[in-house]
C-alpha positions as CSV (number, residue, x, y, z in Angstrom):
1,M,-3.7,-12.5,-2.9
2,V,-5.0,-8.8,-2.7
3,P,-5.2,-8.5,-6.6
4,A,-7.4,-12.0,-6.3
5,I,-9.4,-10.6,-4.1
6,L,-10.1,-7.2,-5.3
7,Q,-10.2,-8.1,-9.0
8,P,-13.4,-10.3,-8.7
9,A,-15.0,-8.5,-6.2
10,I,-14.7,-4.6,-6.9
11,Y,-12.9,-3.9,-10.3
12,T,-14.6,-6.2,-12.9
13,P,-18.0,-5.6,-11.5
14,M,-17.3,-1.7,-11.7
15,R,-15.8,-2.2,-14.8
16,R,-19.1,-4.0,-16.2
17,V,-21.1,-1.4,-14.8
18,S,-19.0,1.6,-16.2
19,E,-19.1,-0.1,-19.5
20,R,-23.3,0.7,-19.7
21,R,-22.6,4.3,-19.2
22,M,-19.1,4.7,-21.4
23,S,-17.1,3.0,-24.0
24,S,-15.1,0.1,-22.6
25,G,-11.8,1.8,-23.7
26,W,-12.4,4.5,-20.8
27,A,-14.5,2.0,-18.6
28,L,-11.4,0.9,-16.9
29,F,-10.8,4.0,-14.7
30,P,-13.8,4.2,-12.5
31,G,-12.8,0.4,-11.6
32,I,-9.6,1.5,-10.9
33,L,-10.6,4.5,-8.8
34,V,-13.2,2.2,-6.9
35,T,-10.8,-0.7,-6.5
36,F,-8.1,1.9,-4.9
37,F,-10.7,3.4,-3.0
38,V,-11.9,0.1,-1.1
39,S,-8.3,-0.9,-0.7
40,G,-7.7,2.2,1.0
41,L,-10.6,1.7,3.6
42,V,-9.6,-1.9,4.4
43,H,-6.1,-0.6,5.0
44,D,-7.7,2.3,7.1
45,L,-9.4,-0.6,9.0
46,L,-6.1,-2.6,9.5
47,F,-4.5,0.9,10.8
48,F,-7.3,1.1,13.4
49,Y,-6.7,-2.6,14.5
50,L,-3.0,-2.0,14.5
51,T,-3.1,1.6,16.4
52,R,-6.5,1.5,18.0
53,E,-7.1,5.0,17.1
54,M,-10.0,6.3,15.1
55,P,-8.6,6.6,11.0
56,A,-8.0,10.1,9.9
57,G,-8.5,9.0,6.2
58,E,-4.7,9.4,5.2
59,V,-4.4,5.9,4.6
60,T,-7.4,6.0,2.2
61,L,-5.8,9.1,0.8
62,F,-2.5,7.3,0.0
63,F,-4.4,4.8,-2.2
64,M,-6.6,7.5,-3.9
65,L,-3.7,9.3,-4.9
66,Q,-2.1,5.8,-6.4
67,G,-5.1,5.1,-7.8
68,V,-5.9,8.3,-9.6
69,C,-2.0,8.7,-10.9
70,L,-2.4,5.0,-12.4
71,A,-5.5,5.8,-14.1
72,A,-3.7,9.3,-15.3
73,E,-0.7,7.1,-16.5
74,L,-2.7,4.8,-18.2
75,A,-4.7,7.7,-20.1
76,V,-1.4,9.2,-21.3
77,K,-0.2,5.8,-22.4
78,K,-3.4,5.3,-24.3
79,K,-2.3,8.4,-26.4
80,T,0.4,6.6,-28.3
81,T,1.8,9.6,-30.2
82,V,2.7,11.2,-26.6
83,T,4.3,7.6,-25.6
84,Q,6.3,7.5,-28.8
85,R,7.5,11.0,-28.8
86,W,8.6,10.8,-24.9
87,Q,9.1,7.2,-23.4
88,L,11.2,6.5,-20.3
89,S,13.4,3.6,-19.9
90,P,12.1,1.0,-18.0
91,A,14.7,1.1,-15.3
92,V,14.2,5.0,-14.9
93,S,10.2,4.3,-14.7
94,R,10.5,1.8,-11.8
95,I,12.6,4.2,-10.3
96,L,10.3,7.1,-10.3
97,T,7.3,4.7,-9.3
98,V,9.1,3.4,-6.3
99,R,10.0,7.2,-5.4
100,F,6.8,8.3,-5.8
101,V,5.2,5.4,-3.4
102,F,7.5,6.2,-0.9
103,V,7.2,9.8,-0.9
104,T,3.7,9.6,-0.7
105,G,3.5,6.6,1.9
106,S,5.8,8.6,4.2
107,W,3.8,11.8,3.8
108,L,0.2,10.1,4.0
109,M,1.1,6.8,6.2
110,T,3.9,7.5,8.8
111,P,2.1,10.5,10.5
112,Q,-0.6,8.1,11.7
113,L,1.8,5.7,13.3
114,V,3.9,8.1,14.7
115,R,1.2,10.0,16.3
116,S,-0.3,6.5,17.9
117,G,2.9,5.9,19.4
118,V,2.5,2.4,17.9
119,L,6.1,2.6,16.4
120,E,7.8,2.9,20.0
121,K,5.4,0.0,21.2
122,Y,6.3,-2.5,18.7
123,T,10.1,-1.5,18.8
124,N,10.2,-1.9,22.6
125,E,8.1,-5.4,22.0
126,A,11.3,-6.2,19.3
127,L,14.0,-5.3,21.7
128,F,12.1,-7.4,24.7
129,F,12.0,-10.5,22.1
130,V,15.9,-10.0,21.3
131,N,16.8,-9.9,25.0
132,F,14.5,-12.5,26.0
133,I,16.2,-14.8,23.4
134,K,19.6,-13.6,24.3
135,Q,18.8,-14.8,28.0
136,K,17.7,-18.0,26.9
137,K,20.9,-18.8,24.9
138,A,22.8,-17.8,27.8
139,E,20.8,-20.2,30.0
140,V,21.6,-23.2,27.4
141,I,25.1,-22.0,27.1
142,L,25.4,-22.3,30.9
143,V,23.5,-25.4,31.2
144,S,25.8,-27.1,28.9
145,R,28.8,-26.1,30.5
146,V,27.5,-27.9,33.6
147,F,27.3,-31.3,31.7
């Protein structure tokens, strides 16, 4: 759903504007960076709704870092001589990508949740819900034994 919204709304118009100033092969980079920046701002807004605290910009920084790294990866892949000499297997590439996203997410997103105390609030809500279900289940068992 997110790419279906961001591609026509942000990436494609930005790429068209960039193609007026640079070659079409390089115009994708401003499109990528602006799209990740807007996505970061939207996620910061979601964090605000979740935590009710003013965003510190860490989430936007996370998305900008992802966009810069994606742009760098694509720039390296454009240079076919580099990718022909040094190419990772898809399995290793996927593991490194997931690791990178996990480390940068832990570094930039988790502190905002910890500072706000939202993790404890939602954990307590989940435990309350589990206890509620257990209580209702016990009541159902008790009523079924009576009948």
